[in-house]
C-alpha positions as protocol buffer text, in pm:
chain_id: "A"
residue {
  index: 1
  type: MET
  ca { x: -634 y: 3983 z: -4520 }
}
residue {
  index: 2
  type: ASN
  ca { x: -667 y: 4295 z: -4307 }
}
residue {
  index: 3
  type: PHE
  ca { x: -412 y: 4432 z: -4061 }
}
residue {
  index: 4
  type: GLU
  ca { x: -576 y: 4272 z: -3752 }
}
residue {
  index: 5
  type: GLU
  ca { x: -573 y: 3925 z: -3913 }
}
residue {
  index: 6
  type: ILE
  ca { x: -206 y: 3965 z: -4007 }
}
residue {
  index: 7
  type: ILE
  ca { x: -119 y: 4060 z: -3648 }
}
residue {
  index: 8
  type: GLU
  ca { x: -327 y: 3773 z: -3507 }
}
residue {
  index: 9
  type: ASN
  ca { x: -166 y: 3517 z: -3740 }
}
residue {
  index: 10
  type: THR
  ca { x: 180 y: 3651 z: -3662 }
}
residue {
  index: 11
  type: ILE
  ca { x: 119 y: 3624 z: -3287 }
}
residue {
  index: 12
  type: ARG
  ca { x: -12 y: 3269 z: -3323 }
}
residue {
  index: 13
  type: LYS
  ca { x: 290 y: 3173 z: -3531 }
}
residue {
  index: 14
  type: VAL
  ca { x: 535 y: 3321 z: -3279 }
}
residue {
  index: 15
  type: VAL
  ca { x: 359 y: 3153 z: -2986 }
}
residue {
  index: 16
  type: ARG
  ca { x: 364 y: 2815 z: -3166 }
}
residue {
  index: 17
  type: GLU
  ca { x: 734 y: 2853 z: -3243 }
}
residue {
  index: 18
  type: GLU
  ca { x: 818 y: 2949 z: -2884 }
}
residue {
  index: 19
  type: LEU
  ca { x: 614 y: 2660 z: -2744 }
}
residue {
  index: 20
  type: ALA
  ca { x: 789 y: 2418 z: -2978 }
}
residue {
  index: 21
  type: ARG
  ca { x: 1127 y: 2561 z: -2884 }
}
residue {
  index: 22
  type: HIS
  ca { x: 1060 y: 2523 z: -2511 }
}
residue {
  index: 23
  type: LYS
  ca { x: 872 y: 2194 z: -2529 }
}
residue {
  index: 24
  type: ASN
  ca { x: 1149 y: 1997 z: -2357 }
}
residue {
  index: 25
  type: ASP
  ca { x: 1171 y: 2251 z: -2075 }
}
residue {
  index: 26
  type: ILE
  ca { x: 798 y: 2233 z: -2017 }
}
residue {
  index: 27
  type: VAL
  ca { x: 793 y: 1852 z: -2018 }
}
residue {
  index: 28
  type: THR
  ca { x: 1087 y: 1817 z: -1776 }
}
residue {
  index: 29
  type: ALA
  ca { x: 942 y: 2080 z: -1539 }
}
residue {
  index: 30
  type: GLN
  ca { x: 637 y: 1865 z: -1473 }
}
residue {
  index: 31
  type: PRO
  ca { x: 648 y: 1642 z: -1166 }
}
residue {
  index: 32
  type: SER
  ca { x: 720 y: 1279 z: -1239 }
}
residue {
  index: 33
  type: LYS
  ca { x: 431 y: 1035 z: -1231 }
}
residue {
  index: 34
  type: ASN
  ca { x: 600 y: 835 z: -957 }
}
residue {
  index: 35
  type: ASP
  ca { x: 703 y: 1100 z: -702 }
}
residue {
  index: 36
  type: ASN
  ca { x: 747 y: 827 z: -440 }
}
residue {
  index: 37
  type: SER
  ca { x: 1037 y: 666 z: -626 }
}
residue {
  index: 38
  type: LYS
  ca { x: 1357 y: 596 z: -436 }
}
residue {
  index: 39
  type: TYR
  ca { x: 1573 y: 784 z: -686 }
}
residue {
  index: 40
  type: GLY
  ca { x: 1563 y: 1131 z: -835 }
}
residue {
  index: 41
  type: ASP
  ca { x: 1730 y: 1262 z: -1148 }
}
residue {
  index: 42
  type: VAL
  ca { x: 1928 y: 1582 z: -1207 }
}
residue {
  index: 43
  type: GLY
  ca { x: 1603 y: 1778 z: -1238 }
}
residue {
  index: 44
  type: TRP
  ca { x: 1487 y: 1649 z: -901 }
}
residue {
  index: 45
  type: LEU
  ca { x: 1814 y: 1750 z: -732 }
}
residue {
  index: 46
  type: CYS
  ca { x: 1795 y: 2095 z: -895 }
}
residue {
  index: 47
  type: LYS
  ca { x: 1448 y: 2149 z: -753 }
}
residue {
  index: 48
  type: PHE
  ca { x: 1540 y: 2000 z: -413 }
}
residue {
  index: 49
  type: LEU
  ca { x: 1848 y: 2221 z: -373 }
}
residue {
  index: 50
  type: GLY
  ca { x: 1709 y: 2520 z: -561 }
}
residue {
  index: 51
  type: VAL
  ca { x: 2003 y: 2539 z: -803 }
}
residue {
  index: 52
  type: GLU
  ca { x: 2058 y: 2529 z: -1180 }
}
residue {
  index: 53
  type: LYS
  ca { x: 2160 y: 2217 z: -1374 }
}
residue {
  index: 54
  type: GLN
  ca { x: 2512 y: 2350 z: -1431 }
}
residue {
  index: 55
  type: THR
  ca { x: 2557 y: 2376 z: -1054 }
}
residue {
  index: 56
  type: VAL
  ca { x: 2450 y: 2013 z: -1008 }
}
residue {
  index: 57
  type: TYR
  ca { x: 2688 y: 1903 z: -1283 }
}
residue {
  index: 58
  type: GLY
  ca { x: 2964 y: 2089 z: -1098 }
}
residue {
  index: 59
  type: TYR
  ca { x: 2866 y: 1906 z: -778 }
}
residue {
  index: 60
  type: ASN
  ca { x: 2889 y: 1578 z: -967 }
}
residue {
  index: 61
  type: SER
  ca { x: 3239 y: 1661 z: -1091 }
}
residue {
  index: 62
  type: ALA
  ca { x: 3345 y: 1755 z: -738 }
}
residue {
  index: 63
  type: ARG
  ca { x: 3172 y: 1442 z: -601 }
}
residue {
  index: 64
  type: LYS
  ca { x: 2983 y: 1662 z: -353 }
}
residue {
  index: 65
  type: TYR
  ca { x: 2675 y: 1436 z: -353 }
}
residue {
  index: 66
  type: PRO
  ca { x: 2668 y: 1059 z: -412 }
}
residue {
  index: 67
  type: PHE
  ca { x: 2506 y: 945 z: -734 }
}
residue {
  index: 68
  type: THR
  ca { x: 2450 y: 637 z: -946 }
}
residue {
  index: 69
  type: LYS
  ca { x: 2473 y: 621 z: -1323 }
}
residue {
  index: 70
  type: LYS
  ca { x: 2254 y: 406 z: -1540 }
}
residue {
  index: 71
  type: GLY
  ca { x: 2400 y: 448 z: -1886 }
}
residue {
  index: 72
  type: LYS
  ca { x: 2426 y: 824 z: -1924 }
}
residue {
  index: 73
  type: LYS
  ca { x: 2149 y: 899 z: -1675 }
}
residue {
  index: 74
  type: VAL
  ca { x: 2258 y: 1021 z: -1331 }
}
residue {
  index: 75
  type: MET
  ca { x: 2037 y: 921 z: -1038 }
}
residue {
  index: 76
  type: TYR
  ca { x: 2040 y: 1028 z: -672 }
}
residue {
  index: 77
  type: ASN
  ca { x: 1908 y: 827 z: -378 }
}
residue {
  index: 78
  type: LYS
  ca { x: 1657 y: 1073 z: -231 }
}
residue {
  index: 79
  type: GLU
  ca { x: 1692 y: 956 z: 130 }
}
residue {
  index: 80
  type: GLU
  ca { x: 2072 y: 958 z: 107 }
}
residue {
  index: 81
  type: ILE
  ca { x: 2072 y: 1316 z: -22 }
}
residue {
  index: 82
  type: LYS
  ca { x: 1828 y: 1428 z: 249 }
}
residue {
  index: 83
  type: LYS
  ca { x: 2042 y: 1267 z: 524 }
}
residue {
  index: 84
  type: LEU
  ca { x: 2355 y: 1424 z: 382 }
}
residue {
  index: 85
  type: ILE
  ca { x: 2192 y: 1768 z: 380 }
}
residue {
  index: 86
  type: GLU
  ca { x: 2071 y: 1722 z: 738 }
}
residue {
  index: 87
  type: SER
  ca { x: 2413 y: 1604 z: 856 }
}
residue {
  index: 88
  type: ASN
  ca { x: 2563 y: 1933 z: 734 }
}
residue {
  index: 89
  type: ARG
  ca { x: 2315 y: 2131 z: 942 }
}
residue {
  index: 90
  type: ILE
  ca { x: 2464 y: 2425 z: 1131 }
}
residue {
  index: 91
  type: GLN
  ca { x: 2338 y: 2478 z: 1482 }
}
residue {
  index: 92
  type: SER
  ca { x: 2167 y: 2799 z: 1582 }
}
residue {
  index: 93
  type: ALA
  ca { x: 2327 y: 3029 z: 1840 }
}
residue {
  index: 94
  type: ASP
  ca { x: 2068 y: 2917 z: 2098 }
}
residue {
  index: 95
  type: GLU
  ca { x: 2152 y: 2549 z: 2038 }
}
residue {
  index: 96
  type: ILE
  ca { x: 2524 y: 2620 z: 2076 }
}
residue {
  index: 97
  type: LYS
  ca { x: 2463 y: 2806 z: 2404 }
}
residue {
  index: 98
  type: LYS
  ca { x: 2241 y: 2526 z: 2532 }
}
residue {
  index: 99
  type: HIS
  ca { x: 2502 y: 2257 z: 2454 }
}
residue {
  index: 100
  type: ALA
  ca { x: 2781 y: 2468 z: 2599 }
}
residue {
  index: 101
  type: PHE
  ca { x: 2583 y: 2515 z: 2921 }
}
residue {
  index: 102
  type: GLN
  ca { x: 2507 y: 2141 z: 2938 }
}
residue {
  index: 103
  type: ASP
  ca { x: 2875 y: 2054 z: 2887 }
}
residue {
  index: 104
  type: PHE
  ca { x: 2982 y: 2312 z: 3144 }
}
residue {
  index: 105
  type: THR
  ca { x: 2742 y: 2183 z: 3409 }
}
residue {
  index: 106
  type: LYS
  ca { x: 2829 y: 1822 z: 3324 }
}
residue {
  index: 107
  type: HIS
  ca { x: 3205 y: 1880 z: 3373 }
}
residue {
  index: 108
  type: ARG
  ca { x: 3149 y: 2093 z: 3679 }
}
residue {
  index: 109
  type: THR
  ca { x: 2942 y: 1814 z: 3840 }
}
residue {
  index: 110
  type: LYS
  ca { x: 3214 y: 1556 z: 3768 }
}
residue {
  index: 111
  type: LYS
  ca { x: 3488 y: 1770 z: 3928 }
}
residue {
  index: 112
  type: ALA
  ca { x: 3278 y: 1843 z: 4234 }
}
residue {
  index: 113
  type: GLY
  ca { x: 3189 y: 1477 z: 4287 }
}
């Protein structure tokens, strides 16, 4: 075996080992077959929120987001999570000014009338 063959075989071996080592990561990173399901798992919530698994587990401990357990598997109602996120929405400065102006004119009209 010449030097090039040794290098090529070594690279193939290392790539195979790395692929085997990260097989679970690769499989879980793929979208689920049924993306329209009502519930998402920890991986779904990680992707949805853009956080790591440890962060989601911390949220679970703090009961930040509602979840259901089926055996050891934690599931999140996708619509419930989306509504919860939207309900914590912070208004923009323009929205605050608009509402303040509306409230001001509303109260001013009541006092004048």
